[in-house]
N, C-alpha and C positions, 0 to 999 in steps of 0.2 A: 446115288453116283453122281448125277449131275449137279447137285446141290454144291457139291464140293469142288468143282471145276467152275465157280462162278467167275466172271472178268470183273474186274473191278470199274466202277461206273466213273465215266468221264464227266465233265460238266457239258451239260444240255443246252445249246444254242436257242435262244426263245423262239427261232422261226425254223425250228428242225422238226423233222418227222420221226417218231421213235418207234422201234419195232420190239415188241417184247415177246420171246420165245415162251410159250407156256409147257413146252414137253410135246412128246410127239410130233404131230402137224400142227399144234395150234400157235398162233400169232394174236398179236393185239397191235395194231397201228395205230397212233394216235400224233395230231399235230397240237397237243394241247387243249382244242377246244372239240374237234371231232373226232371220236373214235370207230374202230372197226373191228370185230373178233373176225379171225378166220378158224374155221373147224377148231372151235375149243373144245378139247378133250383135257379133262383133268382128274377124273374118277378112273384111279389107276387098279388093275386086276391082274395077278398074275396069268402066264399062261396057261396052268392047270386049269384056274378056274373058269377059263375060256374055253379051252380044248374039251373039257368034261361038260360042257354047258349048263353051269351054273346061272342061275338068276344075277344077272349084272345090273344092280341099281345106280343110280347118279350119286356121288357124295357130295349132298348140299354144303357141307362144311368147308370142302376143299372147291367147290365153285364160289361158295361167299369169299372165301380169303381170296382166291384168285381175280374177283370182281375190285376187291379191295387194292391187290398189288399193283394192277393194273390201271385205277382210278376208273374201270369202265361202267361205272354205275349209269353213265348217261350215252352208252354206245348207241350209235345210230343203226348199225348193222353187224347181224352174225351171217357171213359168206358159210356157203356148206360148197366144199370141192366135188365131194361125193360122199357115197350113203354107207361105206363102212363104218359099223359101230364104235371105233376109235377116232373117229372124226365128226359124229353125230350125236352120239348118245347125250351129252351134255347141253347140247344147242338149245332145245326149249328152255331150259333153266337160264342159262345166261341171257337169254330173249327176253323172257319174264322179269327177271331180275333188274333188267337195266331198260326195258323200255323198247329194245331194240327190235327192226325189222328183220325178218329171217330171208337170205335171199340165195336163191340157187335156180336147179333146174327143176321144173314142176313137178317129177316124178321121183323127185328125190326130197324134197322140201315139203311136200303135202302131209305125206304122214307124221312128218317133225311136228309140223303146225297143229297137226289134230291131236296130237300126244299134249299140247299145251292147253286144250280144251278137255280132252279125257284125263289128264292128270294134273289140276291144278295147283 
């Protein structure tokens, strides 16, 4: 549905900061040189799979697609606001693919960073 309601893009001033909404709570902020992901979550699963407790795995093709769309190959950081699955599930893979630092409260981000070691 959200794909059918896209706004037309206007000309972007060279000295502007751009915000790209990635769905759910995900944002990519960039000034054209430095980029920051905030709660990047693009692996979409229906409520049934979530509610029943299916094993939910990051959808790497979508993650790579969004990194290309946002131009976030060299993002500086991935910010984590809180630890709900729809805010953190894709964080390790965005950070690994871009070389970005994961930033958030220790109790929330430590397990996410550990996932990068456990699931390279």
